[in-house]
C-alpha positions in Angstrom: 15.9 45.9 -12.5 19.2 44.0 -13.0 18.1 41.3 -10.6 14.8 41.0 -12.4 16.6 40.4 -15.7 19.0 37.9 -14.2 16.2 35.9 -12.5 14.1 36.0 -15.6 16.9 34.5 -17.7 17.5 31.8 -15.0 13.8 31.1 -14.9 13.5 30.7 -18.7 16.5 28.4 -18.8 15.4 26.3 -15.9 11.8 26.1 -17.3 13.2 24.9 -20.6 15.1 22.1 -18.9 12.0 20.9 -17.1 9.9 21.3 -20.3 12.2 18.8 -22.0 12.0 16.4 -19.0 8.2 16.8 -18.8 7.8 16.1 -22.5 9.5 12.7 -22.0 7.4 11.9 -19.0 4.2 12.7 -20.8 5.1 10.7 -23.8 5.7 7.6 -21.7 2.6 8.1 -19.5 0.1 8.7 -22.3 1.1 5.7 -24.3 1.4 3.2 -21.4 -0.6 4.7 -18.6 2.3 4.2 -16.2 3.5 7.3 -14.4 7.3 6.8 -14.3 8.4 8.2 -10.9 12.0 7.1 -11.9 12.1 9.4 -14.9 14.3 11.9 -13.1 16.6 9.1 -12.0 17.1 8.1 -15.6 18.2 11.7 -16.4 20.5 11.6 -13.4 22.1 8.3 -14.4 22.6 9.5 -18.0 24.2 12.7 -16.8 26.7 10.7 -14.8 27.4 8.6 -17.8 27.9 11.7 -19.9 30.4 13.0 -17.3 32.2 9.7 -17.4 32.6 9.7 -21.1 33.2 13.4 -21.7 35.2 14.6 -18.7 36.7 11.5 -17.1 37.7 9.6 -20.3 38.1 12.7 -22.4 35.8 11.7 -25.3 34.6 14.4 -27.6 31.4 16.1 -26.5 29.4 15.3 -29.7 30.3 11.6 -29.5 29.5 11.4 -25.8 26.2 13.2 -26.3 25.1 11.0 -29.2 26.1 7.8 -27.4 24.2 8.7 -24.2 21.1 10.4 -25.6 20.6 8.4 -28.8 21.9 5.0 -27.9 22.2 4.1 -24.1 19.1 6.1 -22.9 16.7 4.6 -25.6 18.0 1.1 -24.8 17.4 1.7 -21.1 13.9 3.0 -21.8 13.1 0.1 -24.0 14.4 -2.4 -21.4 12.3 -0.8 -18.7 9.2 -0.9 -20.9 9.7 -4.6 -21.8 10.5 -5.8 -18.3 8.4 -3.5 -16.1 6.0 -1.1 -17.8 4.3 -3.6 -20.1 3.4 -5.8 -17.2 1.9 -2.8 -15.4 -0.5 -1.7 -18.2 -3.5 -3.3 -16.4 -2.2 -3.0 -12.8 -3.6 -0.5 -10.3 -2.2 3.0 -9.9 -0.7 2.0 -6.5 1.1 -1.0 -8.0 2.6 1.0 -10.8 3.8 3.7 -8.5 5.4 1.3 -6.1 7.2 -0.5 -9.0 8.5 2.8 -10.5 9.6 4.0 -7.0 11.5 0.7 -6.7 13.1 1.5 -10.1 14.0 4.9 -8.8 15.8 3.4 -5.8 17.6 0.9 -8.0 18.9 3.6 -10.3 20.0 5.8 -7.4 21.8 2.9 -5.8 23.5 2.0 -9.1 24.7 5.5 -9.6 25.9 5.8 -6.0 27.9 2.5 -6.4 29.4 3.3 -9.8 30.2 6.9 -9.0 30.7 7.2 -5.2 29.5 10.6 -3.8 32.2 13.2 -4.3 32.5 16.6 -6.0 32.4 16.2 -9.8 32.4 19.3 -12.0 30.7 19.2 -15.3 30.9 22.2 -17.6 28.2 23.5 -19.9 28.5 23.5 -23.7 31.1 26.0 -24.9 31.9 27.1 -21.4 32.8 29.7 -20.2 31.8 31.6 -23.4 28.7 33.8 -23.6 27.6 37.3 -24.3 26.4 40.3 -22.2 22.7 41.1 -22.2 22.8 44.4 -20.4 24.4 43.8 -17.1 23.8 40.0 -17.2 26.1 37.4 -18.7 24.2 34.9 -20.8 26.2 31.7 -21.4 26.1 29.7 -24.5 24.9 26.7 -22.5 21.8 28.7 -21.5 21.2 29.7 -25.1 21.5 26.1 -26.2 19.2 24.9 -23.5 16.4 27.2 -24.6 17.0 26.4 -28.3 17.0 22.7 -27.5 13.7 23.0 -25.6 12.0 24.8 -28.5 13.5 22.2 -31.0 12.2 19.3 -28.9 8.7 20.8 -28.8 8.7 21.3 -32.5 10.1 17.8 -33.3 7.6 16.1 -31.0 4.8 17.9 -32.8 6.1 16.8 -36.2 6.7 13.2 -34.9 3.2 12.9 -33.4 1.3 14.4 -36.3 3.4 13.8 -39.4 4.9 10.3 -39.0 3.3 6.9 -39.0 4.9 6.0 -35.6 3.5 9.2 -34.0 0.0 8.6 -35.4 0.2 5.1 -34.1 1.1 6.3 -30.6 -1.8 8.7 -30.6 -4.2 6.0 -31.9 -3.0 3.6 -29.1 -3.7 6.3 -26.6 -7.2 7.1 -27.9 -8.4 3.5 -28.3 -5.9 0.6 -28.0 -8.2 -2.2 -29.2 -9.4 -0.3 -32.2 -5.8 0.7 -33.1 -4.9 -3.0 -33.0 -7.7 -3.9 -35.4 -6.3 -1.4 -37.9 -2.8 -3.0 -37.9 -1.1 -0.9 -35.2 1.2 -2.7 -32.7 0.6 -1.2 -29.3 3.5 -3.0 -27.7 5.9 -1.6 -30.3 4.5 1.9 -29.9 4.8 1.7 -26.1 8.4 0.5 -26.3 9.2 3.3 -28.8 7.6 5.9 -26.5 9.6 4.7 -23.5 12.8 4.9 -25.5 11.9 8.4 -26.7 11.0 9.5 -23.1 14.2 8.1 -21.7 16.2 10.0 -24.4 14.4 13.2 -23.4 15.1 12.5 -19.7 18.8 12.0 -20.5 18.9 15.2 -22.5 17.3 17.1 -19.6 19.7 15.6 -17.1 22.7 16.6 -19.2 21.4 20.2 -19.6 20.7 20.5 -15.9 23.9 19.0 -14.6 26.2 22.0 -15.2 23.7 24.1 -13.0 23.4 21.6 -10.1 26.7 19.8 -10.6 27.1 16.1 -9.9 27.7 15.9 -6.2 
């Protein structure tokens, strides 16, 4: 019974991380039609950058988190959309997959050169604190992970249905030419969605890094 509870908690936390990552992947795919195979590599790169700022240079965690998730990651997503994804909108599925696989290899190579392979420890939020749930220790990082996943789902719902930018994204997905006739800017919506997706990928990478570590 103790093992069941422990594995249930681990499963919920891990599922929450992948839900955040999947949300970002879906946002980019539905607005551009490009399945970004390199989405996980973006999260990996941003997790390394967070480690660099937070643990190697000693920056405060909130500053590091905001800079990575809300500044660097969106800029990277917008750059990828502008230089790669926009040109793949009418390309074949095979072509788009090959290009994003190439991007995956580029990001992995960049990370390997900037941060040569070695053991790097990254701690979770408020580590090593937590509380006991029966015989199982639940860390604050695990709690934050689940809360963040729920908050992301709620915020995405509000953005997509309650804001003009979100309605425009959905309109572009449903019928791009008709959305253009009503004043929408599909290119801007696509860039925004890639920036948002990249931010979610970065957030997922940072949440997952304390579990897998940056080896």
